[in-house]
N, C-alpha and C positions, 0 to 999 in steps of 0.2 A: 580669192587669199593667196597674198603673198607670201614669200620665205626667203631670209635672209637668214644671216651670222651674225653675231655680236659678239664679238672682243672677250672673250675669255668664258662665253656662257654662252657658245654653244648655238644653235637651232631657235630660231625664233617663226614663227607662222602667226602672221598677223592680216587683220582688216580692218578698210574705212566702209562704213556712210557715207550719205555727202546730199542728204537729206535739209540737215542743216549746215548754216555759215558754218559753224566751229562741226567738224565731224565727228562724228563717233569713230572709235576705234575699240578693240578686243582683240590683246593679244596675248599667243601661246607661247610658252617657251619651259623648260626641263625647272625641274626643283627635286633632282636628287635622280634616286633611277627607279623609282615609283610613280612619282606627281608630277602634276603638268603647274605651274603657276599662271594663273589663267589672270585677268587686267579687265578693264574696262573705264573705259572714256568716255563717260554717256556726251554726247553732240548737242548742241542746243544756239538760240539766236542771241544772239547780242553778246550781250555782256553774261561775265557767271552767275548763272540765278543764283539766290542766297541761301536755298533751302540746298545748297552741296556742301553750306558751311558747317556740319557735323561735328560733332567732337571728333577731336583725332585719330580716339579710339574706339570711332562709333560704331556699330555695323546696319549697313543698308540688304534688304531682303530685295533680289531680283528674277524676274520669269522669264527663262531667255526659253525660245518657243521655236521649234525648225516643223518644218514638214510632218517630221516623225515622231515627235513628241516633246514635252515639255515639263524644265526643273526650275524648281525653286535654287534659288543660291543665296545664303549668306555668307556676305561679301562684306570688308574691313577698309573704313578712308585712309584712304591715302595723301593726304589731303598737298602733300609737296610736292606730290608727281601728277598729281592732279585727277587719277584714278581708283577704284576699289577692286579690293583686289581678293580673291578666294583661291587656297591649293587646294588642288583635286585630282583622286586616283589615277592613275594611266589609263585607267579603259573605264572610267566614269559614263555613265548612261548620257549625260547632256558628251560626252566628245566623241560619241558612238556616235548620237542621232547629229552631231556638226558634220563630220567625215561623209553621211549619207545623205546629208539635210541640200536644197536648192537655196533656201533665205532661213534665215534668222531674226524674228522679235523681242527683242528685248523689251522691258515694260517694268516700273518699279509698283509693286501695287498700294505703298503707298503713297504713291502720288509724289516724291520725290525728283524725281527727273523726267523726261517727255519721252514719250515713245519711242525707240529707235529701232533701224530694221539695216540691217548688210547679207553682202549677196553671201550665198558658199560657197559657190561656185570655185576648183579648183582647191576646197577645202581638204578632200580628202588626203591628197601628193602629199599637202603640207604637214599636216598634224600627223601623219605618217613617220614624216622623215624628223617631226621632234621627234616622237615617241622612239623611234631606233636608236637615235643620239642621246637618249637619259640609258636607256635598259643597254647602252654601251659603255656608259659612264664617261662621255664625251662634255661634262661641264662640269661648273662648280654650284655645287648648290650652294643657295642664297642664305 
């Protein structure tokens, strides 16, 4: 997991998977003092699957599984950004599992997206750095 700053938005923790031609990407960034913006861009082969063309305000459910546990997350479709987005509490069980896990498997129970997998190596330091910046108020909430 890598860590970088985004102008005016604070620290961002990001990880990409390389299973597909278009890689999977997960990003965590501050969403105020007590929450994280969690975005997921599914990886895929070839052209973007038509199944991704949800209603712009549509939601989809995803299962995120680490070697520590599994969580179902409802995510809002953000078609212009090409991602699904959720806001999670800073100390959500999924976030805690990601900090101590080795890999993360992502699946869509409805079959909307193909299964994806990313490494969580280095995730603890990256996620904790983002969380500390949230707690210190070093971010402009979107």
